[in-house]
C-alpha positions as CSV (number, residue, x, y, z in Angstrom):
1,M,-57.6,56.8,-20.0
2,F,-57.0,57.5,-16.4
3,I,-57.8,55.2,-13.5
4,A,-59.4,58.2,-11.7
5,D,-62.4,57.7,-14.1
6,Y,-62.9,54.1,-13.0
7,M,-61.6,53.8,-9.4
8,T,-63.8,53.6,-6.3
9,A,-63.4,57.0,-4.7
10,D,-63.3,57.4,-0.9
11,P,-63.1,53.7,-0.3
12,V,-63.8,51.9,3.0
13,T,-60.5,51.8,5.0
14,I,-59.6,50.3,8.3
15,T,-57.0,50.9,11.0
16,A,-54.2,48.4,11.9
17,D,-55.7,47.8,15.4
18,M,-59.0,46.4,14.0
19,S,-59.6,42.8,14.8
20,L,-59.6,40.1,12.1
21,P,-63.3,39.2,12.7
22,E,-64.3,42.9,12.2
23,A,-62.3,43.1,9.0
24,R,-63.9,39.9,7.8
25,R,-67.4,41.3,8.5
26,L,-66.6,44.4,6.5
27,L,-65.4,42.4,3.5
28,D,-68.5,40.2,3.7
29,D,-71.0,43.0,4.2
30,Y,-69.6,45.1,1.3
31,H,-68.6,42.3,-1.0
32,F,-65.0,43.6,-1.1
33,R,-61.9,41.6,-1.6
34,H,-59.4,44.2,-0.4
35,L,-59.2,46.8,2.4
36,P,-56.6,49.5,2.6
37,V,-55.2,49.9,6.1
38,V,-54.4,53.5,7.1
39,D,-53.0,55.4,10.0
40,K,-54.7,58.3,11.9
41,D,-53.9,60.7,9.0
42,K,-55.5,58.4,6.4
43,K,-52.1,57.5,5.0
44,L,-51.6,54.0,3.6
45,I,-49.7,51.6,5.8
46,G,-50.9,48.2,4.4
47,V,-53.6,46.2,2.7
48,I,-55.5,43.2,3.9
49,S,-57.3,40.8,1.5
50,D,-59.9,38.1,1.7
51,R,-57.2,35.6,1.0
52,D,-55.1,36.9,3.9
53,L,-58.1,36.3,6.2
54,R,-58.9,32.9,4.8
55,L,-55.4,31.8,5.5
56,A,-55.6,33.1,9.1
57,Y,-58.7,31.1,9.9
58,P,-58.5,27.3,10.7
59,S,-59.1,24.6,8.2
60,T,-62.4,22.7,8.3
61,V,-60.3,19.5,8.9
62,V,-59.0,20.7,12.2
63,D,-60.6,19.1,15.2
64,D,-63.2,21.1,17.2
65,A,-61.0,21.7,20.2
66,L,-58.2,23.2,18.2
67,R,-60.6,25.2,16.0
68,E,-62.1,26.7,19.1
69,K,-58.6,27.6,20.4
70,I,-57.7,29.2,17.1
71,F,-60.9,31.2,16.9
72,R,-60.3,32.6,20.4
73,L,-56.9,33.7,19.3
74,I,-58.2,35.2,16.1
75,E,-60.7,37.3,18.0
76,K,-57.8,39.1,19.7
77,T,-55.6,39.4,16.7
78,P,-55.3,42.8,15.0
79,V,-55.1,43.4,11.3
80,S,-51.5,44.5,11.7
81,Q,-50.4,40.9,12.3
82,I,-51.4,39.7,8.9
83,M,-51.7,42.7,6.6
84,T,-49.3,43.2,3.7
85,V,-47.0,46.1,4.3
86,N,-44.9,47.9,1.6
87,C,-47.9,47.1,-0.6
88,S,-48.4,48.1,-4.2
89,C,-50.3,51.3,-4.8
90,I,-50.7,53.8,-7.6
91,G,-51.1,57.6,-8.0
92,I,-54.2,59.5,-9.0
93,D,-52.7,60.6,-12.3
94,A,-51.9,57.0,-13.4
95,T,-53.3,55.6,-16.6
96,L,-54.9,52.2,-17.3
97,D,-51.6,51.1,-18.9
98,D,-49.8,52.0,-15.7
99,A,-52.2,50.0,-13.6
100,L,-52.0,47.0,-15.9
101,M,-48.2,46.9,-15.6
102,V,-48.4,47.1,-11.8
103,F,-51.0,44.3,-11.7
104,E,-48.8,42.1,-14.0
105,R,-45.6,42.9,-12.1
106,D,-46.8,42.5,-8.5
107,K,-49.6,39.9,-9.0
108,V,-52.1,41.8,-6.9
109,G,-55.9,42.1,-7.2
110,A,-56.4,45.7,-6.2
111,L,-54.3,48.9,-5.9
112,P,-55.0,51.7,-3.4
113,V,-54.9,55.0,-5.1
114,V,-52.9,57.6,-3.1
115,T,-51.9,61.2,-3.2
116,D,-48.3,62.4,-3.2
117,D,-48.5,62.2,0.6
118,D,-49.7,58.6,0.6
119,E,-53.3,59.6,1.6
120,V,-55.8,57.0,0.3
121,I,-58.3,58.5,-2.0
122,G,-59.5,55.5,-4.0
123,I,-59.0,51.9,-4.8
124,F,-58.7,50.4,-8.3
125,S,-59.2,46.6,-8.8
126,M,-58.7,44.2,-11.6
127,R,-62.5,44.2,-12.1
128,D,-62.3,48.0,-12.6
129,L,-59.5,47.5,-15.1
130,T,-61.6,45.0,-17.1
131,A,-64.6,47.3,-17.1
132,A,-62.4,50.2,-18.3
133,Y,-60.9,48.3,-21.2
134,K,-64.4,46.9,-22.0
135,K,-65.6,50.5,-22.4
136,L,-62.4,51.5,-24.2
137,F,-62.8,48.9,-26.9
138,G,-66.6,49.2,-27.0
139,A,-67.2,45.6,-26.2
140,A,-70.6,46.2,-24.6
141,E,-72.0,48.8,-27.1
142,K,-75.4,47.8,-28.5
143,G,-75.3,47.1,-32.2
144,S,-71.5,47.2,-32.5
145,S,-69.4,44.6,-34.2
146,L,-65.6,43.9,-34.2
147,I,-64.0,43.3,-37.5
148,A,-60.4,42.3,-38.1
149,V,-58.3,42.6,-41.3
150,L,-54.8,42.1,-42.3
151,D,-52.5,45.0,-43.0
152,E,-50.7,43.5,-46.0
153,G,-48.5,46.5,-46.6
154,K,-50.2,47.5,-49.9
155,S,-50.3,51.0,-48.6
156,R,-48.8,52.9,-45.7
157,K,-52.1,54.6,-45.2
158,S,-54.2,51.5,-44.4
159,L,-55.9,53.2,-41.4
160,S,-56.7,56.3,-43.4
161,R,-58.1,54.2,-46.2
162,I,-60.4,52.3,-43.9
163,A,-61.6,55.4,-42.1
164,S,-62.4,57.1,-45.4
165,L,-64.1,54.0,-46.8
166,L,-66.4,53.8,-43.8
167,E,-67.1,57.5,-43.8
168,E,-68.0,57.5,-47.5
169,N,-70.4,54.6,-47.0
170,D,-72.0,56.2,-43.9
171,V,-70.8,53.5,-41.5
172,Q,-70.1,54.7,-38.0
173,C,-66.7,53.6,-36.7
174,T,-66.0,54.0,-33.0
175,R,-62.6,52.2,-32.7
176,L,-59.8,51.7,-35.2
177,I,-56.4,50.4,-34.1
178,K,-53.4,48.5,-35.6
179,I,-51.6,45.9,-33.7
180,A,-48.1,44.8,-34.7
181,Q,-47.4,41.1,-34.9
182,D,-44.1,39.3,-34.2
183,S,-44.4,37.5,-37.5
184,G,-46.6,37.9,-40.5
185,F,-48.8,40.9,-41.3
186,D,-49.9,43.4,-38.8
187,R,-53.6,43.3,-37.9
188,I,-56.2,46.1,-38.0
189,Y,-59.2,46.0,-35.7
190,L,-62.3,48.2,-36.2
191,R,-65.5,48.4,-34.3
192,V,-68.5,49.6,-36.3
193,N,-72.0,50.3,-35.2
194,T,-74.2,48.6,-37.7
195,Y,-76.5,45.6,-37.9
196,K,-75.4,45.0,-41.5
197,V,-71.9,43.8,-40.8
198,S,-71.9,41.6,-43.8
199,N,-72.1,44.7,-46.0
200,V,-69.1,46.1,-44.2
201,H,-67.2,42.8,-44.8
202,K,-67.9,43.0,-48.5
203,M,-67.0,46.7,-48.7
204,L,-63.6,46.0,-47.1
205,Q,-62.9,43.0,-49.3
206,D,-63.9,44.9,-52.5
207,A,-61.3,47.5,-51.4
208,G,-58.6,44.9,-51.3
209,F,-58.5,44.1,-47.5
210,T,-58.3,40.5,-46.3
211,L,-60.7,39.7,-43.5
212,I,-59.5,37.7,-40.5
213,K,-62.0,35.1,-39.4
214,P,-61.8,32.9,-36.2
């Protein structure tokens, strides 16, 4: 699956000379957490986050006189002073797996999506990634149930056996994957669309599969 299917296209962007209060209003108004910063050609030069802005503003424990002085300074401070440069980004042809690895490696909450010329055409957040994997694994599908069984090595065709078994009994299966384990038997996960999940449990057990229960 590609991030192009889940990213926010044509995202709100800002320029480096925008003031911090203006950037903060944009984040608040649109309920964003990240804003790509671009040059006059819409090419990515940085990212500013709500965390960056929170750190720039004075603490509530600062006395009133100092707070007022800091606020006056903030009003004149451009985004360029606190934005993250050399920021993480990703290409339009990237997959969900690519995005996941960048999120894990760089510890960021969102990735601008850019062309080969660094023009910003989208933004992809951790929330987008969660929504994509939720759809990928069918977690929100009405009437679906997730079932886990052990792949005990009784056959090298475990996935084929399960698929055939479900088809023969007219049970709709939308996901079927096998995940290797560092120790013990591999695990097979299947998502089925049925309200009679107990019947599927019995069917699998009768066929020799061991169910995994929480």
